[in-house]
C-alpha positions in Angstrom: 11.2 6.7 31.7 9.5 6.9 28.5 11.0 3.6 27.2 9.9 1.9 30.5 6.4 3.3 30.1 6.1 2.0 26.6 7.4 -1.4 27.7 4.8 -1.5 30.4 2.1 -0.6 28.0 3.1 -3.2 25.3 3.4 -5.8 28.0 -0.2 -5.6 28.6 -0.7 -6.4 24.9 1.8 -9.5 25.1 4.5 -7.6 23.3 7.9 -6.4 24.2 10.7 -4.2 22.5 14.1 -5.5 22.1 17.1 -4.1 20.3 19.2 -5.8 17.6 22.6 -4.7 16.5 21.6 -5.4 12.9 18.0 -4.2 12.8 17.7 -1.8 15.8 14.5 -1.9 17.6 12.2 -5.0 17.2 8.8 -5.8 18.3 8.6 -9.4 20.0 5.5 -11.4 21.2 5.5 -12.5 25.0 2.3 -14.4 24.2 1.3 -16.5 21.4 -1.1 -15.1 18.5 -3.5 -16.8 16.3 -4.2 -16.1 12.6 -6.6 -13.1 12.4 -6.0 -12.1 15.9 -4.9 -8.2 16.4 -1.5 -7.8 17.7 -1.4 -4.1 18.0 -3.3 -1.0 16.8 -2.7 2.6 16.9 -4.2 6.1 15.8 -1.9 8.3 13.8 0.3 10.9 15.5 -0.2 12.9 12.5 -1.9 12.3 9.1 -2.9 14.1 5.9 -5.2 13.0 3.1 -3.5 12.3 -0.2 -5.0 13.6 -3.3 -5.9 11.0 -6.0 -6.3 12.1 -9.6 -6.6 15.6 -8.7 -9.7 14.7 -6.2 -9.5 16.5 -2.7 -10.3 14.6 0.5 -11.9 15.5 3.8 -9.0 16.3 6.3 -10.6 13.9 9.0 -12.3 10.8 7.4 -10.5 11.1 3.9 -13.9 10.8 2.0 -14.0 12.9 -1.3 -17.9 13.6 -1.4 -19.7 16.9 -0.7 -16.5 18.8 0.4 -16.1 22.3 1.4 -13.0 24.4 1.8 -12.2 26.0 5.2 -13.4 29.5 4.8 -10.3 30.9 6.5 -7.3 29.3 5.0 -9.0 28.0 1.7 -6.8 25.0 1.6 -8.1 22.4 4.1 -11.4 20.6 3.0 -14.1 18.9 5.2 -17.1 16.9 4.4 -19.4 18.5 6.9 -19.6 20.2 10.1 -18.9 17.0 12.3 -15.6 16.5 10.8 -14.7 20.1 10.8 -15.5 20.4 14.4 -13.6 17.3 15.4 -10.5 18.8 13.8 -11.0 22.4 14.9 -8.9 22.1 18.1 -5.9 21.4 15.9 -6.7 23.1 12.7 -7.4 26.6 14.1 -3.6 26.6 14.9 -2.5 25.3 11.5 -5.2 27.5 9.7 -3.5 30.8 11.0 -0.2 29.5 9.5 -1.7 28.6 6.2 -3.9 31.7 6.0 -0.6 34.0 5.9 0.8 32.0 3.0 1.2 33.3 -0.4 -1.0 31.5 -3.0 2.3 30.5 -4.9 3.7 28.9 -1.7 0.4 26.7 -1.4 1.1 25.2 -4.8 4.1 23.6 -3.2 2.3 22.3 -0.2 2.6 18.5 -0.6 1.4 15.9 1.7 4.8 15.4 3.1 5.3 19.1 3.8 1.7 19.4 5.4 2.5 16.0 7.4 5.7 17.8 8.7 4.1 21.1 9.6 1.3 19.3 11.5 4.1 17.3 13.5 5.4 20.4 14.7 2.1 21.9 15.5 1.0 18.8 17.4 4.4 18.9 19.3 3.7 22.4 20.3 0.2 21.9 21.3 1.3 18.9 23.5 4.4 20.6 25.0 3.8 24.2 25.4 1.4 27.1 25.9 0.6 28.7 22.6 0.0 32.5 22.7 -3.3 32.3 21.1 -4.6 29.6 23.3 -5.6 29.8 26.9 -4.6 26.8 28.5 -1.8 24.1 28.7 -1.7 20.7 26.9 -4.6 21.3 24.4 -3.6 17.9 23.0 -2.8 15.4 25.8 0.1 13.2 25.7 -0.1 9.6 26.3 2.5 6.7 26.4 1.8 5.8 22.5 1.1 9.5 21.5 3.9 11.8 22.3 6.8 13.5 20.3 9.3 11.3 22.2 8.3 8.4 20.1 9.2 10.5 16.9 12.6 11.4 18.3 13.2 7.8 18.8 12.9 6.8 15.0 15.8 6.3 12.8 16.8 8.9 10.3 19.5 7.2 8.2 20.9 10.8 7.4 24.4 9.4 7.1 23.3 7.0 4.5 21.7 9.7 2.3 23.2 11.2 -0.9 24.0 14.8 -1.2 21.0 15.4 -3.7 18.3 14.1 -1.2 20.1 16.1 1.6 19.6 19.3 -0.3 15.8 18.4 -1.0 15.2 17.8 2.5 17.0 21.3 3.4 14.8 22.9 0.8 11.6 21.3 2.3 12.7 22.4 5.8 13.1 25.8 4.7 9.4 25.9 3.3 8.3 24.5 6.7 10.1 27.4 8.2 8.4 29.8 6.1 5.0 28.3 6.8 5.5 28.3 10.7 7.6 31.3 11.0 9.0 30.1 14.4 12.2 31.8 15.3 13.5 28.8 17.3 12.9 26.3 14.6 16.0 24.4 13.8 16.2 23.6 10.1 18.6 20.8 10.6 16.2 19.0 12.8 13.3 19.3 10.4 15.4 18.1 7.6 16.4 15.0 9.6 12.5 14.6 10.5 11.9 14.4 7.0 14.3 11.7 6.6 12.5 9.9 9.4 9.1 10.3 7.5 10.5 8.9 4.4 11.4 5.7 6.3 8.5 5.5 8.7 5.4 7.0 7.2 2.6 4.5 6.1 0.2 5.0 3.2 -3.2 4.9 4.7 -5.5 2.7 2.6 -9.2 1.7 2.5 -10.4 -2.0 2.7 -9.6 -2.5 -0.9 -6.2 -1.2 -0.5 -6.8 2.1 -2.5 -4.6 4.9 -1.0 -6.2 7.7 0.8 -3.6 9.5 2.8 -0.3 9.1 4.8 0.1 9.1 8.5 2.7 8.5 11.0 2.6 5.7 13.5 5.6 5.8 15.7 4.7 2.5 17.9 3.7 0.7 14.5 7.1 1.7 13.0 8.9 -0.5 15.6 7.7 -3.5 13.5 10.5 -4.6 11.0 10.0 -5.8 7.5 10.0 -9.2 6.0 9.3 -10.3 2.4 7.6 -13.4 4.3 5.7 -11.6 7.0 3.7 -13.4 9.9 1.5 -10.3 10.2 -0.3 -7.6 8.0 -0.7 -4.0 8.4 -4.5 -2.7 7.4 -6.3 0.3 8.1 -9.8 0.8 9.8 -10.5 4.4 9.0 -7.2 6.0 10.0 -6.4 3.5 12.7 -3.6 1.2 11.8 -4.3 -2.4 12.8 -1.7 -5.2 12.8 -3.1 -8.8 12.7 -1.3 -12.2 12.6 -1.7 -14.0 9.2 0.0 -17.2 10.7 0.4 -18.7 14.1 3.0 -16.5 16.1 4.6 -18.3 19.0 5.6 -16.7 22.2 9.2 -15.1 21.8 8.7 -14.5 18.0 9.4 -11.2 16.2 6.4 -9.5 14.8 7.1 -8.8 11.0 5.0 -7.0 8.2 6.0 -6.0 4.8 7.0 -2.6 3.9 6.8 -3.0 0.2 5.0 -4.8 -2.6 6.3 -8.4 -2.2 5.3 -9.6 -5.6 8.7 -9.6 -7.4 11.9 -11.1 -7.7 14.5 -11.0 -4.8 16.5 -8.3 -6.7 13.4 -6.1 -7.3 12.3 -6.4 -3.6 15.9 -5.7 -2.4 16.3 -2.6 -4.8 12.9 -1.1 -3.6 14.0 -1.6 0.1 17.1 -0.2 -0.4 16.1 3.0 -2.3 13.2 3.6 0.1 14.1 2.4 3.4 18.0 2.2 3.0 18.5 -1.6 4.3 18.7 -4.9 2.7 16.4 -7.9 3.6 17.8 -11.1 5.0 14.4 -12.8 5.4 13.9 -16.5 4.4 12.9 -15.4 0.7 15.9 -13.2 0.3 18.6 -15.2 1.5 18.1 -17.6 -1.5 19.2 -14.9 -3.8 21.1 -16.5 -6.7 20.0 -20.0 -5.9 18.5 -22.3 -8.1 15.0 -21.7 -6.9 15.3 -18.0 -6.8 16.7 -17.8 -10.2 13.7 -19.8 -11.7 11.1 -17.8 -9.7 12.7 -14.5 -11.0 12.9 -15.8 -14.6 9.2 -16.5 -14.5 7.8 -13.4 -12.7 10.0 -10.8 -14.6 11.7 -12.7 -17.3 11.0 -14.0 -20.8 8.8 -16.9 -22.0 9.4 -19.7 -24.4 8.2 -19.0 -28.1 6.6 -22.5 -27.9 3.0 -21.7 -26.5 2.7 -25.3 -25.3 5.8 -24.9 -23.1 5.8 -23.5 -19.7 9.7 -23.2 -19.4 11.6 -20.3 -18.2 14.5 -18.6 -20.2 18.1 -18.2 -19.2 20.8 -16.3 -21.1 23.5 -18.3 -23.0 27.1 -18.2 -22.2 27.9 -15.9 -25.2 25.0 -13.5 -24.0 23.4 -13.6 -27.5 20.3 -15.6 -26.9 17.9 -17.0 -24.0 17.6 -20.7 -23.9 14.4 -22.2 -22.8 15.3 -24.5 -19.6 12.4 -26.8 -20.4 12.5 -27.5 -24.2 15.9 -26.1 -25.1 14.5 -23.5 -27.6 16.5 -20.4 -28.2 15.3 -16.9 -28.6 17.7 -14.2 -30.1 18.6 -11.3 -27.6 17.9 -8.7 -30.3 14.4 -10.2 -31.2 13.5 -9.9 -27.4 14.8 -6.4 -27.2 12.8 -5.2 -30.2 9.5 -6.6 -28.7 10.5 -5.1 -25.1 10.9 -1.8 -26.9 7.5 -1.9 -28.6 6.1 -3.0 -25.1 7.5 0.2 -23.5 6.3 2.4 -26.0 2.8 1.2 -25.9 2.7 1.0 -22.2 3.8 4.5 -21.8 0.9 5.6 -23.9 -1.4 3.7 -22.3 -0.4 4.9 -18.8 -0.6 8.5 -20.1 -3.9 8.1 -21.2 -4.9 6.9 -17.8 -3.2 10.0 -16.2 -5.1 12.3 -18.5 -7.8 12.4 -16.1 -10.7 11.7 -18.3 -10.1 7.9 -18.4 -12.6 5.8 -16.3 -15.3 8.8 -16.6 -15.7 8.5 -20.3 -16.7 5.5 -22.4 -14.8 6.7 -25.6 -11.7 7.2 -23.4 -12.1 3.7 -21.8 -12.4 2.2 -24.9 -9.2 4.0 -26.4 -7.2 2.9 -23.1 -8.6 -0.7 -23.6 -7.5 -0.8 -27.1 -3.9 0.3 -26.1 -3.5 -2.2 -23.2 -4.9 -4.9 -25.5 -1.9 -4.1 -27.8 0.4 -4.1 -24.8 -0.9 -7.6 -23.9 -0.7 -9.1 -27.3 3.2 -8.1 -27.3 3.6 -9.2 -23.8 2.2 -12.7 -24.7 5.0 -13.1 -27.2 7.5 -11.7 -24.8 6.8 -12.9 -21.3 6.2 -16.2 -19.4 2.4 -17.0 -18.9 2.9 -16.3 -15.1 4.8 -12.9 -15.6 4.0 -10.1 -13.4 4.2 -7.5 -16.1 1.5 -9.5 -18.2 -0.7 -9.8 -15.0 -0.5 -5.9 -14.4 -1.5 -5.2 -17.9 -4.4 -7.7 -17.6 -5.3 -5.9 -14.2 -5.6 -2.5 -16.1 -7.9 -4.3 -18.7 -9.9 -5.6 -15.8 -10.4 -2.3 -14.4 -11.3 -0.5 -18.0 -13.8 -3.3 -18.7 -15.5 -2.9 -15.3 -15.8 0.9 -16.0 -17.3 0.0 -19.1 -19.7 -2.5 -17.6 -18.5 -5.1 -19.8 -18.7 -7.8 -17.1 -17.9 -10.9 -19.4 -14.5 -9.5 -20.5 -13.7 -8.1 -17.2 -14.3 -11.6 -15.6 -12.1 -13.2 -18.1 -9.3 -11.1 -17.3 -9.9 -11.3 -13.6 -9.5 -15.1 -14.0 -6.4 -14.9 -16.1 -4.7 -12.8 -13.4 -5.5 -15.1 -10.2 -3.0 -18.0 -11.1 -0.2 -15.2 -11.0 -1.6 -13.7 -7.8 -1.6 -17.2 -6.3 2.0 -17.7 -7.2 3.3 -14.3 -6.5 1.7 -13.8 -3.1 1.6 -16.0 0.0 -1.6 -17.9 0.7 -2.9 -15.2 3.1 -2.3 -12.0 1.5 -5.1 -9.2 1.1 -4.2 -8.7 -2.6 -5.1 -12.3 -3.4 -8.2 -12.2 -1.3 -9.4 -9.0 -2.9 -8.8 -10.6 -6.5 -11.0 -13.5 -5.4 -13.6 -11.0 -4.2 -13.7 -9.1 -7.4 -13.9 -12.5 -9.2 -16.8 -13.5 -7.2 -18.6 -10.1 -7.7 -18.2 -10.5 -11.5 -19.5 -14.0 -11.4 -22.7 -12.8 -9.4 -23.3 -10.2 -12.0 -23.0 -12.8 -15.0 -25.5 -15.4 -12.8 -22.5 -17.7 -12.3 -23.8 -18.4 -8.7 -21.9 -21.8 -8.0 -18.4 -20.1 -9.1 -19.4 -16.9 -7.2 -19.9 -19.0 -4.0 -16.4 -20.7 -4.6 -14.6 -17.4 -5.2 -16.2 -15.4 -2.4 -15.5 -18.4 0.0 -11.9 -18.1 -1.0 -12.0 -14.5 -0.5 -13.6 -14.8 2.9 -10.9 -17.3 4.1 -8.2 -14.9 3.4 -9.9 -11.5 4.3 -11.4 -12.5 7.5 -7.9 -13.0 8.8 -6.3 -9.8 7.2 -9.4 -7.4 7.7 -11.0 -8.9 10.9 -14.5 -10.2 11.1 -16.2 -7.1 12.6 -15.3 -4.5 10.1 -18.1 -3.2 7.8 -16.3 -4.5 4.5 -16.1 -7.9 5.9 -19.9 -7.9 7.1 -20.8 -6.8 3.6 -18.6 -9.6 2.1 -20.0 -12.2 4.3 -23.8 -10.9 3.4 -22.9 -11.3 -0.2 -21.7 -14.8 0.4 -24.8 -15.9 2.1 -26.9 -14.3 -0.6 -25.0 -16.3 -3.2 -25.3 -19.5 -1.2 -29.1 -19.0 -0.7 -29.3 -18.5 -4.6 -27.2 -21.5 -5.3 -29.4 -23.5 -3.0 -32.6 -22.4 -4.8 -31.1 -23.1 -8.4 -30.5 -26.7 -7.2 -33.8 -27.3 -5.7 -36.0 -29.7 -7.6 -38.9 -28.3 -9.7 -41.6 -30.5 -7.8 -40.6 -29.2 -4.5 -42.4 -25.7 -5.5 
């Protein structure tokens, strides 16, 4: 019955659920969708904010400004009375459970644990009469908002190793301690933790900065591809899936679960570790083929010692050197390993400095971080291909540091250095590429490079209007910036005798 109701609801959206022996449930189109068109959207069944660098967030809107703790449980934060009141019907149940918890236990209350607690509280509020509430169904159920959808998710329990099973059992026991429900089945809670691991989404803002985590059971039906035809973005906490290419009727809707910039082996490893499956998308079936080997060697391998050469390196037959496939120059394996070891040492120091908490708030710390990443970059230039992802990520770190220092010129230089790698590593309509063009345009605006700014912002708009939609505040602001830049560019080109 539940499945029929869901199918009926999805049919109104031009969608249908099918079951595949290899992939399980799949979401197919029964209408065609154009690039930028919304395929499906959903509010989270449950969600929690995710602390970022020790900063708390509002339970409802995930903002981090002007927060106050709940006066009863002293754990949940709100930005004001509006958010607190909107959440009170649910939080008053959670609050009673958290208020009884020892302070030492509260330290172990991770976002995943909280999400599970909220999952069971929501189920209880939807299904039962709770003793301290006076009416049934405090939170109504709908065809896209009910616990049956959670039960239908795959847990992969049989594929999990013993160490992970023990961890889930410990986490389930903590949930039991918090809720103190006699009938709570620990095995079921542990299985639900396995479901969350494979189905929870990181809720991000328009610039892809993580704010929290949420469970979207209908969105979770959508399968993965490293070459997706749709993208998942968030408007507040609402998950929105948009087409990024024409999707004909009868086509499976596919999004990416992971960072797709990487070699096939790296992507497959990430999918196997987190989602417990191997991908067989058009990119992944090329594993081991010449095109795949070349791409992997460029993105994650070594570069030619000849600075004028853009060739990629492969191991020789004796495994003692790497040979450039363009100019034939050889690099000794021990030399490459020595530089790689130095890169690792400096990178760890630079990352540790960013995690210290003072970076990006104090100029002296920013300058220190910049110096360390400069040292990493210098070594990576000797080690990596110019289009290397590792080199790109180091330059991204330097871009962020220089932006914090308000050193716009160096920031722009580094932003421009990363864009060719973004263009190679990501599909043409990917939000990461669009956001990098946006950053480039903002920096060009600050430096008075108006014509370049117009070009960069135009490229950003071409991508982001499809991935983010045209009516979101973020895109409206971007379009306003572009119009401003165009107006200024026109003014600069106007002949002086027209004044």
